[in-house]
C-alpha positions as CSV (number, residue, x, y, z in Angstrom):
1,X,25.6,2.3,-12.0
2,X,25.2,1.0,-15.7
3,X,24.4,3.2,-18.7
4,X,20.8,3.3,-20.0
5,X,20.1,2.5,-23.7
6,X,17.2,4.4,-24.8
7,X,15.7,3.6,-28.5
8,X,14.4,6.6,-30.5
9,X,12.5,6.1,-32.7
10,X,10.6,8.6,-35.8
11,X,10.7,8.6,-39.8
12,X,11.9,12.0,-39.2
13,X,15.5,11.9,-39.2
14,X,15.5,15.2,-38.0
15,X,13.8,14.5,-34.4
16,X,15.6,11.7,-34.0
17,X,18.8,13.5,-34.5
18,X,18.1,16.6,-31.9
19,X,16.8,13.8,-29.4
20,X,19.9,11.7,-29.9
21,X,21.6,14.8,-29.0
22,X,20.1,15.8,-26.6
23,X,19.6,12.2,-24.3
24,X,23.7,11.4,-25.3
25,X,24.6,14.9,-23.5
26,X,22.6,13.4,-20.7
27,X,24.6,10.0,-20.5
28,X,22.4,7.5,-22.1
29,X,23.2,5.2,-25.0
30,X,21.0,6.0,-28.1
31,X,19.8,4.3,-30.5
32,X,17.7,4.9,-33.2
33,X,15.1,3.5,-35.5
34,X,12.9,5.0,-39.2
35,X,10.3,2.2,-38.8
36,X,7.6,-0.1,-36.5
37,X,9.5,-2.9,-37.7
38,X,12.9,-1.7,-36.7
39,X,11.8,-0.7,-33.2
40,X,10.2,-4.4,-32.6
41,X,13.8,-5.8,-34.3
42,X,15.9,-3.5,-32.2
43,X,14.2,-4.3,-28.9
44,X,14.4,-8.0,-28.9
45,X,18.1,-7.3,-30.3
46,X,19.5,-4.3,-27.8
47,X,16.5,-4.8,-24.7
48,X,16.4,-0.8,-24.3
49,X,15.5,0.5,-21.2
50,X,13.0,2.9,-22.8
51,X,11.6,3.4,-26.2
52,X,10.8,6.6,-27.3
53,X,8.3,6.0,-30.2
54,X,6.4,8.2,-33.1
55,X,2.7,7.0,-33.3
56,X,2.7,7.4,-36.8
57,X,5.6,5.0,-38.5
58,X,5.9,3.5,-41.9
59,X,5.5,-0.5,-42.1
60,X,4.3,-0.9,-39.1
61,X,2.5,2.2,-37.2
62,X,3.6,2.9,-33.2
63,X,0.4,1.4,-32.0
64,X,0.9,-2.1,-33.7
65,X,4.9,-1.9,-32.9
66,X,4.2,-0.7,-29.0
67,X,1.5,-4.1,-29.0
68,X,4.4,-6.5,-30.1
69,X,7.3,-5.0,-28.2
70,X,4.7,-5.4,-25.0
71,X,4.2,-9.2,-26.1
72,X,7.5,-10.2,-26.4
73,X,9.4,-7.5,-24.1
74,X,6.3,-6.5,-21.3
75,X,9.1,-4.7,-18.9
76,X,10.2,-2.2,-21.7
77,X,8.8,0.7,-21.3
78,X,7.6,2.8,-23.8
79,X,6.7,6.8,-24.2
80,X,4.5,7.2,-27.2
81,X,4.6,11.1,-29.2
82,X,1.9,12.0,-30.9
83,X,0.2,15.0,-32.4
84,X,-3.0,14.1,-31.2
85,X,-3.2,14.2,-27.8
86,X,-6.6,13.1,-27.0
87,X,-6.9,10.7,-30.3
88,X,-8.1,7.5,-30.1
89,X,-4.7,6.8,-31.2
90,X,-3.7,8.1,-27.4
91,X,-5.9,6.4,-25.7
92,X,-5.2,2.4,-27.3
93,X,-1.2,3.1,-26.4
94,X,-2.1,4.0,-22.9
95,X,-4.7,1.1,-23.1
96,X,-1.8,-1.3,-24.4
97,X,0.6,-0.5,-21.7
98,X,2.4,2.6,-22.9
99,X,4.3,4.0,-19.6
100,X,2.8,8.1,-21.1
101,X,2.5,9.9,-24.1
102,X,4.1,13.4,-25.1
103,X,2.3,15.7,-27.6
104,X,4.0,16.9,-30.8
105,X,5.1,19.8,-30.8
106,X,7.1,19.1,-27.7
107,X,9.9,21.3,-25.1
108,X,13.2,19.6,-24.9
109,X,12.7,19.8,-21.1
110,X,9.5,17.7,-21.1
111,X,11.5,14.8,-22.9
112,X,13.8,14.7,-20.0
113,X,11.7,15.2,-17.5
114,X,9.7,12.5,-18.9
115,X,12.3,10.0,-19.6
116,X,14.1,10.7,-15.7
117,X,10.8,10.1,-14.5
118,X,10.4,6.9,-16.4
119,X,13.5,5.4,-15.5
120,X,13.2,6.5,-11.8
121,X,10.2,4.3,-11.8
122,X,12.1,1.2,-13.1
123,X,14.5,2.1,-10.2
124,X,12.0,2.2,-8.4
125,X,10.4,-1.1,-9.5
126,X,14.2,-3.2,-9.8
127,X,14.5,-2.2,-6.1
128,X,11.1,-3.6,-5.4
129,X,12.0,-6.9,-7.1
130,X,14.8,-7.3,-5.1
131,X,13.3,-6.6,-1.7
132,X,10.5,-9.0,-2.4
133,X,11.8,-11.9,-0.4
134,X,12.9,-9.9,2.8
135,X,9.2,-8.4,2.2
136,X,7.9,-12.4,1.5
137,X,10.1,-13.1,5.0
138,X,9.0,-10.0,7.4
139,X,4.9,-11.3,6.2
140,X,6.4,-14.7,7.4
141,X,7.3,-13.3,10.5
142,X,3.9,-11.2,11.3
143,X,2.1,-14.0,10.4
144,X,-1.8,-14.6,11.8
145,X,-2.0,-16.5,15.0
146,X,-4.4,-18.3,16.3
147,X,-5.9,-21.6,16.4
148,X,-9.7,-21.2,17.4
149,X,-12.2,-22.0,15.8
150,X,-13.1,-18.8,14.9
151,X,-9.6,-18.6,12.9
152,X,-9.8,-21.8,11.1
153,X,-13.0,-20.1,9.6
154,X,-10.3,-17.5,8.6
155,X,-7.6,-19.1,7.5
156,X,-10.1,-21.4,5.3
157,X,-11.6,-19.0,3.7
158,X,-8.4,-17.8,2.5
159,X,-7.1,-20.6,1.3
160,X,-10.2,-20.9,-0.7
161,X,-10.2,-17.4,-2.2
162,X,-6.3,-16.4,-2.4
163,X,-5.8,-17.3,-6.1
164,X,-8.8,-16.0,-7.0
165,X,-9.5,-12.3,-8.6
166,X,-12.6,-11.9,-6.4
167,X,-12.5,-8.5,-4.0
168,X,-13.0,-9.1,-1.0
169,X,-14.0,-7.3,2.0
170,X,-12.1,-8.2,5.5
171,X,-14.9,-6.5,8.6
172,X,-13.7,-6.6,12.4
173,X,-13.5,-4.5,14.7
174,X,-9.8,-2.2,14.8
175,X,-6.6,-4.3,15.7
176,X,-8.0,-7.8,14.9
177,X,-5.0,-8.1,12.4
178,X,-7.3,-7.4,9.3
179,X,-4.0,-5.7,7.2
180,X,-2.6,-9.8,7.9
181,X,-5.2,-11.3,6.3
182,X,-4.8,-8.5,3.4
183,X,-1.4,-9.3,3.2
184,X,-1.8,-13.2,3.5
185,X,-4.2,-13.2,0.4
186,X,-1.5,-11.1,-1.9
187,X,1.4,-13.5,-0.9
188,X,-0.5,-16.2,-1.4
189,X,-2.0,-15.3,-4.5
190,X,-0.9,-15.6,-8.0
191,X,0.0,-12.0,-8.0
192,X,1.9,-12.2,-5.2
193,X,5.3,-11.0,-7.8
194,X,3.2,-8.1,-8.1
195,X,3.3,-4.9,-5.9
196,X,0.7,-4.6,-2.4
197,X,-0.5,-1.4,-2.2
198,X,-1.9,0.3,1.0
199,X,-4.0,3.1,1.4
200,X,-5.4,4.2,4.6
201,X,-8.7,6.0,3.5
202,X,-8.8,7.3,6.9
203,X,-5.4,8.9,7.5
204,X,-6.0,10.6,4.2
205,X,-7.7,14.4,4.4
206,X,-11.0,14.0,1.4
207,X,-9.0,16.8,-0.8
208,X,-5.9,14.3,-0.9
209,X,-7.6,10.5,-1.1
210,X,-9.3,11.3,-4.7
211,X,-5.5,12.4,-6.0
212,X,-3.5,9.7,-4.0
213,X,-5.9,7.3,-5.0
214,X,-6.1,8.0,-8.6
215,X,-3.3,10.2,-9.3
216,X,-3.1,13.9,-11.1
217,X,-1.8,15.7,-14.5
218,X,0.8,18.7,-13.6
219,X,-1.4,21.7,-13.4
220,X,-4.6,20.0,-12.6
221,X,-5.3,21.9,-9.2
222,X,-3.5,24.1,-6.9
223,X,-0.2,23.0,-6.3
224,X,-0.3,20.1,-8.7
225,X,3.8,21.1,-9.7
226,X,4.3,17.7,-11.4
227,X,2.2,14.6,-13.0
228,X,1.9,11.7,-10.7
229,X,0.9,8.2,-10.9
230,X,-1.9,7.0,-8.2
231,X,-2.1,4.3,-6.0
232,X,-4.5,2.3,-8.2
233,X,-1.7,2.7,-11.0
234,X,1.1,1.6,-8.8
235,X,-1.2,-1.4,-7.9
236,X,-1.1,-2.8,-11.8
237,X,-0.5,-6.3,-11.9
238,X,-0.5,-7.0,-8.1
239,X,-3.2,-5.8,-5.0
240,X,-4.4,-2.4,-3.7
241,X,-5.4,-3.0,-0.3
242,X,-8.0,0.2,0.5
243,X,-8.1,-0.2,4.9
244,X,-11.0,2.1,6.4
245,X,-13.2,2.3,2.9
246,X,-16.5,4.0,5.1
247,X,-14.3,6.5,5.5
248,X,-14.6,7.3,1.7
249,X,-16.5,10.0,0.3
250,X,-19.9,9.6,-2.0
251,X,-17.5,11.0,-5.1
252,X,-14.6,9.2,-4.3
253,X,-16.6,6.2,-4.3
254,X,-18.5,6.8,-7.4
255,X,-15.0,6.6,-9.0
256,X,-14.1,3.6,-7.0
257,X,-17.2,2.0,-8.7
258,X,-16.6,2.6,-11.8
259,X,-12.9,0.8,-11.2
260,X,-14.6,-2.2,-10.4
261,X,-16.6,-1.9,-13.4
262,X,-14.3,-1.4,-15.6
263,X,-10.6,-2.0,-14.2
264,X,-9.9,1.9,-15.8
265,X,-8.8,5.0,-14.1
266,X,-8.3,8.7,-15.0
267,X,-5.9,10.8,-13.4
268,X,-7.3,14.0,-12.3
269,X,-6.9,16.3,-15.1
270,X,-6.9,14.2,-17.6
271,X,-9.7,12.1,-20.2
272,X,-7.4,9.3,-21.4
273,X,-8.3,6.1,-19.4
274,X,-5.5,3.7,-18.3
275,X,-6.2,0.2,-17.5
276,X,-5.2,-1.4,-14.7
277,X,-5.2,-5.2,-13.9
278,X,-5.4,-5.0,-10.2
279,X,-7.1,-7.0,-7.3
280,X,-8.7,-4.8,-4.6
281,X,-8.8,-5.5,-1.3
282,X,-11.1,-3.7,1.4
283,X,-11.2,-3.2,5.3
284,X,-13.6,-1.9,7.5
285,X,-14.2,-1.5,11.2
286,X,-17.7,-0.3,10.4
287,X,-20.6,-2.2,9.3
288,X,-21.0,-1.1,6.0
289,X,-25.1,-2.5,5.7
290,X,-26.3,0.0,8.3
291,X,-23.5,3.0,6.4
292,X,-25.9,2.3,3.3
293,X,-29.5,2.5,5.2
294,X,-28.0,5.5,6.5
295,X,-27.0,7.1,3.5
296,X,-23.1,7.3,3.9
297,X,-22.0,4.5,1.5
298,X,-23.8,3.4,-1.9
299,X,-25.3,0.1,-1.9
300,X,-24.4,-1.0,-5.6
301,X,-20.5,-0.3,-4.2
302,X,-21.1,-1.9,-1.2
303,X,-22.6,-5.4,-2.8
304,X,-19.0,-5.0,-5.8
305,X,-17.1,-4.7,-2.8
306,X,-18.9,-7.8,-0.7
307,X,-18.1,-10.1,-2.8
308,X,-16.1,-12.1,-0.5
309,X,-16.5,-11.7,3.3
310,X,-13.8,-12.7,5.3
311,X,-14.9,-11.5,9.3
312,X,-12.1,-11.0,11.7
313,X,-13.7,-12.1,15.5
314,X,-12.6,-10.0,18.2
315,X,-9.6,-11.2,20.9
316,X,-12.3,-11.1,23.5
317,X,-14.5,-13.9,21.6
318,X,-10.9,-16.3,21.0
319,X,-9.3,-16.2,24.1
320,X,-7.9,-19.4,23.6
321,X,-5.7,-17.9,21.5
322,X,-3.9,-15.2,23.8
323,X,-1.0,-17.3,25.1
324,X,0.2,-18.5,21.8
325,X,-0.3,-14.8,20.6
326,X,1.7,-14.0,23.2
327,X,4.4,-16.2,22.7
328,X,4.7,-14.8,19.5
329,X,5.2,-11.3,20.8
330,X,7.9,-12.3,22.9
331,X,9.7,-13.9,20.1
332,X,9.0,-10.6,18.2
333,X,10.0,-7.8,20.6
334,X,13.0,-8.8,22.3
335,X,14.7,-6.8,24.8
336,X,17.7,-6.5,22.6
337,X,18.9,-7.6,19.2
338,X,21.1,-10.6,20.8
339,X,18.6,-11.3,23.4
340,X,16.8,-14.6,23.9
341,X,13.1,-14.1,24.1
342,X,11.6,-12.7,27.9
343,X,8.9,-15.3,29.6
344,X,6.0,-14.7,31.1
345,X,4.4,-16.2,34.5
346,X,1.1,-17.8,35.0
347,X,-0.6,-15.1,37.0
348,X,0.7,-12.5,34.2
349,X,-1.1,-15.0,31.6
350,X,-4.2,-15.5,34.1
351,X,-4.5,-11.5,34.1
352,X,-3.9,-11.4,30.2
353,X,-6.7,-14.2,29.8
354,X,-9.5,-12.2,32.2
355,X,-8.7,-9.1,30.5
356,X,-11.3,-8.1,27.4
357,X,-9.1,-6.4,25.3
358,X,-10.9,-3.3,24.0
359,X,-8.1,-2.7,21.3
360,X,-8.2,-6.5,20.4
361,X,-5.0,-8.2,19.1
362,X,-3.0,-4.9,18.5
363,X,-3.3,-4.0,22.4
364,X,-1.9,-7.2,23.1
365,X,0.9,-6.6,21.3
366,X,1.6,-3.1,22.6
367,X,1.2,-5.0,26.3
368,X,3.5,-7.4,25.4
369,X,6.5,-4.7,24.2
370,X,6.0,-2.6,27.0
371,X,6.3,-5.8,29.0
372,X,9.0,-6.6,27.9
373,X,11.0,-3.2,28.0
374,X,9.8,-2.8,31.8
375,X,11.3,-6.5,32.7
376,X,14.2,-6.1,30.6
377,X,13.7,-8.9,29.1
378,X,13.7,-11.3,32.1
379,X,10.4,-12.7,33.9
380,X,7.0,-10.8,32.8
381,X,4.8,-10.3,36.0
382,X,2.0,-9.0,36.6
383,X,3.3,-6.1,38.1
384,X,4.8,-5.6,34.1
385,X,1.3,-5.0,33.1
386,X,-0.9,-2.3,33.1
387,X,-4.0,-3.4,34.5
388,X,-4.5,-4.7,37.9
389,X,-7.1,-7.4,39.3
390,X,-9.7,-4.6,39.4
391,X,-9.3,-3.7,35.3
392,X,-10.0,-7.5,34.3
393,X,-13.2,-7.7,32.4
394,X,-12.4,-3.8,31.4
395,X,-14.3,-3.2,28.3
396,X,-17.5,-5.4,28.6
397,X,-20.5,-3.9,27.9
398,X,-23.3,-3.5,30.4
399,X,-26.8,-2.6,30.6
400,X,-28.0,-0.1,28.3
401,X,-24.9,-0.5,26.5
402,X,-22.1,1.6,28.6
403,X,-18.6,0.3,29.4
404,X,-18.7,-0.7,33.1
405,X,-15.5,0.8,34.9
406,X,-13.5,3.8,34.8
407,X,-13.3,4.8,30.9
408,X,-10.1,6.8,31.8
409,X,-8.3,3.9,32.1
410,X,-9.5,2.8,28.5
411,X,-8.1,6.7,27.7
412,X,-4.9,6.0,29.2
413,X,-4.2,2.5,28.1
414,X,-5.0,4.1,24.0
415,X,-2.7,7.0,24.7
416,X,0.3,4.5,26.5
417,X,-0.1,2.3,23.4
418,X,-0.1,5.2,20.3
419,X,2.7,6.8,21.8
420,X,5.0,3.4,22.2
421,X,3.7,3.2,18.8
422,X,5.3,6.5,17.7
423,X,8.2,5.6,19.6
424,X,8.7,2.1,18.1
425,X,8.6,3.9,15.0
426,X,10.9,7.3,15.4
427,X,13.0,3.9,16.5
428,X,13.2,2.1,13.5
429,X,12.8,5.0,11.3
430,X,16.1,6.3,13.2
431,X,14.8,9.8,13.9
432,X,14.0,10.3,10.4
433,X,10.1,11.5,11.4
434,X,8.8,11.7,7.3
435,X,10.0,7.8,7.4
436,X,8.3,7.6,10.5
437,X,5.1,9.1,9.5
438,X,4.5,7.0,6.5
439,X,5.3,3.7,8.4
440,X,2.4,4.6,10.6
441,X,0.2,5.9,7.5
442,X,-0.3,9.1,8.9
443,X,0.1,12.7,7.9
444,X,3.8,14.1,8.9
445,X,1.6,17.1,10.7
446,X,0.1,14.6,12.5
447,X,2.7,12.8,13.9
448,X,4.6,16.8,14.7
449,X,1.7,17.2,16.7
450,X,1.6,13.5,18.7
451,X,5.4,14.2,18.7
452,X,4.5,17.3,20.7
453,X,1.6,16.4,22.5
454,X,3.9,13.4,23.8
455,X,7.2,15.1,24.6
456,X,8.9,13.1,22.5
457,X,11.0,16.1,20.5
458,X,14.4,14.4,21.3
459,X,13.1,10.9,20.5
460,X,15.2,8.9,19.9
461,X,18.8,10.1,21.6
462,X,21.2,10.3,19.3
463,X,23.7,7.0,19.5
464,X,20.7,4.8,19.4
């Protein structure tokens, strides 16, 4: 790994010398500057990985130097040193794009920790940039499929609003593909070179959601051992996708409203506002208007979120898309990496068209993946489908809104779907449960409980 170059800027020669000795011993190449003008010149000449700069500098103060550095080298990270941690100077520095600030007098180990944190974040950002093309290819693979009139309306709306920064609310039942719409909005926008950060509001406990979104300072609450940047900061220059927005508590809704109004956030335990340049895309499977009427969702937040609404139709209302969806999932879920896509019989397609899909496109994908495995990648018949003739039409509502048929079938289908999802995640993560939980968007504790419930303790077998 190439040696990192740091620029230490302070008009006090003793502080520069102390920091240079400390950072050189940790393996960094260290440059020095004693004035703000010198900082700007050396950044242009040497493009250091990180600038550690005092606010009070001769010739050109640290705030103006920071502004000029960010104007010419926006990717250069800057740590500000100040004796006034709550002053207007520190606030202004954060607004101009300083990564963080350090209050004087400082401890040397805090300097080392802050430097390491900045450089680790830079490395992660570079990895994201390297993998961006691969991610784009993945999104192409996971494209939205369907040519029904309802889906044509979705495509038209996405095409019209993708390049705008307007907030978008995606509505629709679970499993209809709301996340794919969020991805399409991001990767067809002017922000596609920035991050797409996804947050499942339903998967995070109330006590952790706020910290996950806004970040926190060290010691701000029990267990906050280090400072942590929140998802809003991570999404800067990109898009944040807030799934299941209706699950937010009222206090968190209030904070989100402020972000929408001011485009600034505050970490828990801090009163310093941090400016964020983000586009917000939300999704919900609930009727937010009804949630507002019931006092469960703020009306002012609802109107802020519902600038552009994109509704994803349920699969039962666009059954003409089922054949093309099946073809897509057969190509995606092959029996082996080198196998050709499985074929499917006309009878099986007929059964799929007759079923009412309470789990929508997500359930259809699960059914096709399961059928590919059971047919060993050959021809899928009705025998490989998890429902028989009597199950066609399952999920239709009868009089009084009650579902027809035995609800145990639906429960079994959902359980099988959940188990298959977990097995797939464990396979893709090579048995790494933490990674699998992250892929599924759930907490490790929940994943461990599900693994035990479905008897998957030894899955996947070693060597697979």
